[in-house]
DRENMARFI-934371 format. One record per residue: residue in one letter; x, y, z of N, C-alpha, C in turn. Coordinates in steps of 0.2 Angstrom, whole numbers, padded with zeros to 4 digits, always signed. Example, Ala and Ser with C-alpha at 12.3 -4.5 7.8 and 13.67 -1.06 7.14 Angstrom:
<sites>
A+0066-0028+0039+0062-0022+0039+0066-0016+0039/S+0064-0011+0035+0068-0005+0036+0064+0000+0039/
</sites>
This chain:
<sites>
M+0085+0034+0000+0078+0036-0003+0077+0043-0003/A+0077+0046-0009+0077+0053-0011+0070+0056-0009/K+0065+0053-0010+0058+0056-0008+0056+0053-0002/K+0051+0056+0001+0048+0054+0008+0044+0048+0006/P+0046+0042+0009+0042+0036+0008+0035+0036+0009/F+0033+0040+0014+0025+0040+0016+0022+0043+0010/K+0024+0049+0007+0021+0052+0002+0021+0048-0004/I+0026+0044-0006+0026+0040-0011+0021+0034-0011/V+0021+0031-0005+0016+0025-0003+0009+0028-0004/K+0008+0034-0001+0001+0037-0001-0002+0038-0008/K+0003+0041-0012+0001+0042-0019-0002+0036-0022/I+0003+0031-0022+0001+0024-0025-0005+0021-0022/V-0005+0020-0016-0011+0017-0012-0018+0021-0014/D-0017+0028-0014-0023+0032-0015-0026+0031-0022/E-0021+0030-0027-0023+0029-0034-0026+0022-0035/W-0023+0017-0031-0025+0010-0031-0032+0010-0028/D-0033+0013-0022-0040+0014-0019-0043+0007-0018/P-0040+0002-0015-0042-0005-0015-0049-0006-0013/M-0051-0002-0008-0058-0003-0005-0063+0002-0009/K-0061+0005-0013-0065+0010-0017-0068+0016-0012/L-0064+0017-0007-0067+0022-0002-0066+0029-0004/L-0060+0030-0008-0059+0037-0010-0064+0039-0016/A-0066+0033-0020-0071+0034-0025-0077+0036-0022/M-0079+0034-0016-0085+0036-0013-0085+0042-0009/E-0079+0046-0010-0078+0052-0007-0077+0052+0001/C-0074+0046+0003-0072+0046+0010-0066+0051+0011/P-0064+0052+0017-0059+0057+0019-0052+0055+0015/N-0048+0060+0014-0042+0059+0010-0037+0055+0014/D-0038+0054+0021-0033+0051+0025-0036+0044+0027/E-0041+0041+0023-0044+0035+0024-0039+0029+0025/Y-0034+0029+0021-0029+0023+0021-0023+0025+0025/H-0023+0030+0029-0016+0032+0032-0014+0027+0037/P-0018+0023+0041-0015+0018+0045-0011+0013+0041/E-0014+0011+0036-0011+0005+0032-0005+0008+0028/I-0005+0014+0026+0001+0017+0023+0006+0018+0028/E+0005+0020+0034+0010+0020+0039+0013+0013+0040/K+0009+0008+0040+0012+0001+0041+0016-0001+0035/I+0014+0001+0029+0018-0001+0023+0025+0003+0024/T+0024+0009+0025+0030+0013+0025+0035+0011+0031/A+0033+0008+0036+0037+0006+0042+0041+0000+0040/I+0038-0005+0036+0041-0011+0034+0046-0010+0028/L+0045-0005+0024+0050-0004+0018+0057-0006+0019/P+0060-0004+0025+0067-0005+0026+0069-0013+0027/E+0064-0016+0029+0065-0024+0030+0063-0028+0024/V+0059-0026+0019+0057-0030+0014+0063-0031+0009/K+0063-0038+0007+0069-0040+0002+0067-0039-0005/N+0061-0040-0007+0059-0040-0014+0052-0038-0015/V+0050-0038-0021+0043-0036-0023+0038-0041-0020/E+0039-0048-0021+0035-0053-0018+0033-0052-0011/E+0039-0051-0007+0038-0050+0000+0034-0044+0002/L+0035-0038-0001+0031-0032+0000+0024-0033-0002/A+0023-0037-0008+0016-0038-0010+0012-0042-0004/D+0015-0047-0002+0012-0052+0004+0011-0047+0010/K+0015-0043+0012+0014-0038+0017+0008-0034+0016/I+0008-0031+0010+0002-0026+0008-0004-0030+0009/N-0004-0036+0006-0010-0041+0006-0012-0042+0014/Q-0007-0043+0018-0009-0045+0025-0012-0038+0028/I-0009-0033+0027-0011-0026+0030-0018-0025+0028/F-0019-0025+0022-0026-0023+0020-0031-0029+0022/T-0029-0035+0021-0034-0040+0023-0036-0039+0031/F-0031-0038+0035-0032-0037+0042-0036-0031+0043/A-0035-0025+0040-0038-0019+0041-0046-0019+0039/F-0047-0022+0033-0054-0022+0030-0057-0029+0030/D-0054-0034+0033-0057-0041+0033-0059-0043+0026/E-0055-0041+0021-0057-0043+0015-0050-0045+0011/K-0050-0051+0008-0044-0053+0005-0043-0049-0002/M-0036-0047-0002-0034-0043-0008-0033-0048-0014/I-0033-0045-0020-0031-0049-0026-0023-0049-0026/H-0020-0055-0026-0012-0055-0026-0009-0051-0032/E-0012-0051-0038-0009-0048-0044-0009-0040-0043/E-0015-0038-0039-0015-0031-0038-0010-0029-0033/C-0009-0033-0028-0004-0031-0023+0003-0031-0026/M+0004-0036-0030+0011-0036-0034+0012-0030-0038/K+0007-0027-0041+0008-0021-0045+0009-0015-0041/V+0006-0015-0035+0007-0009-0030+0014-0010-0027/A+0016-0016-0026+0022-0017-0023+0028-0015-0028/E+0027-0017-0034+0032-0015-0039+0032-0007-0040/R+0027-0004-0040+0027+0003-0041+0030+0007-0035/I+0029+0004-0029+0032+0007-0023+0039+0006-0023/L+0042+0000-0024+0049-0001-0024+0052+0003-0030/K+0049+0004-0036+0052+0007-0041+0052+0015-0040/S+0048+0017-0036+0047+0024-0034+0052+0027-0029/L+0054+0022-0025+0058+0024-0019+0066+0026-0021/
</sites>
């Protein structure tokens, strides 16, 4: 992995802003715990579908709100292509 995975994941998750927290001018580190969890599992995931499922689980647990599968798939694809 050429670039730092955390920075890559942060950029993509912040652009996604799934809970619209950054749009409401919440702190820049609002998603850091979730980004750290995603970054930590990257070496273990085998494909886009698995990463999308993990992203869904992480955000559903953190915010008690179900994510849209298609959005998680797009985010997972972007992350894996950017690494």
